[in-house]
Every structure is written in structure tokens, then in C-alpha cells.
C-alpha positions in Angstrom: -5.4 7.2 22.0 -4.3 6.9 18.4 -1.2 8.7 17.3 -1.0 11.4 14.7 0.1 9.0 12.0 -3.0 6.8 12.5 -5.3 9.8 12.5 -3.9 11.0 9.3 -4.1 7.5 7.7 -7.7 7.1 8.7 -8.6 10.6 7.4 -7.0 9.8 4.0 -8.8 6.5 3.9 -12.1 8.0 4.5 -11.5 10.7 1.9 -10.5 8.1 -0.6 -13.6 6.1 0.1 -15.7 9.2 -0.7 -14.0 9.7 -4.0 -13.0 6.3 -5.3 -14.5 3.0 -5.8 -14.4 0.8 -2.8 -12.4 -1.9 -4.7 -9.8 0.6 -5.6 -9.4 1.9 -2.1 -9.2 -1.7 -0.7 -5.9 -2.3 -2.5 -4.2 -0.2 0.2 -4.2 -3.4 2.3 -1.9 -5.0 -0.2 0.4 -2.1 -0.8 0.8 -1.0 2.8 3.3 -3.8 3.7 5.4 -3.1 0.5 5.6 0.6 1.5 6.5 -0.4 5.1 9.4 -2.6 3.8 10.5 0.1 1.5 10.5 2.8 4.2 12.4 0.4 6.5 15.0 0.0 3.9 15.3 3.7 3.0 15.0 5.3 6.4 16.3 2.6 8.8 18.8 0.8 6.7 17.0 -2.5 7.0 18.3 -5.3 4.8 16.3 -6.2 1.7 16.4 -9.8 0.7 15.7 -11.2 -2.8 12.5 -13.0 -1.6 11.2 -9.6 -0.1 12.0 -7.8 -3.4 10.3 -10.5 -5.3 7.3 -10.6 -3.1 6.9 -6.8 -3.2 7.1 -6.9 -7.1 4.4 -9.6 -7.3 2.2 -7.7 -5.0 2.6 -4.4 -6.9 2.1 -6.2 -10.3 -1.1 -7.8 -9.1 -2.5 -4.5 -7.7 -1.7 -2.8 -11.1 -3.4 -5.6 -13.0 -6.4 -5.4 -10.6 -6.8 -1.7 -11.1 -6.3 -1.6 -14.9 -8.7 -4.5 -15.4 -11.3 -2.6 -13.4 -11.0 0.5 -15.4 -11.9 -1.2 -18.7 
């Protein structure tokens, strides 16, 4: 049986699909790992390496470019 976090995430995903373009909602797949690494660092004290920071920045920059280019 899925946990409460999974149920909440799926509910939010379905609500987002109803109100936003599919291409916009699909960017969650790119942002989720960046959020997971950031939460691990903030909440669990995990070590952030320069390559992880650079990779996260590249992912976020690409998602921003993708979303801003679609809105034009």
C-alpha cells in the first residue's frame, strides 16, 4: 500500500494535470531529484559536492528555459 507521501504526491500531480499544460507538469520529473538532494542536505546533513550543485543548477536552468520558451 502506498504511503501518505505518495498519495499526496499523486493527488497533486493529478490536480496539476487538470489545470496546467502537460508539458509544464512533466517538468516535475527533472525537478524532483534536485529537490530530493536539497532536502537531504537541509534535513539530513548530507554532503553537497560541487558536481551535484552544478548538475542541479543546470537542471533548474533548463527547466526555466523550457517553461519560459513555452509561454511565449
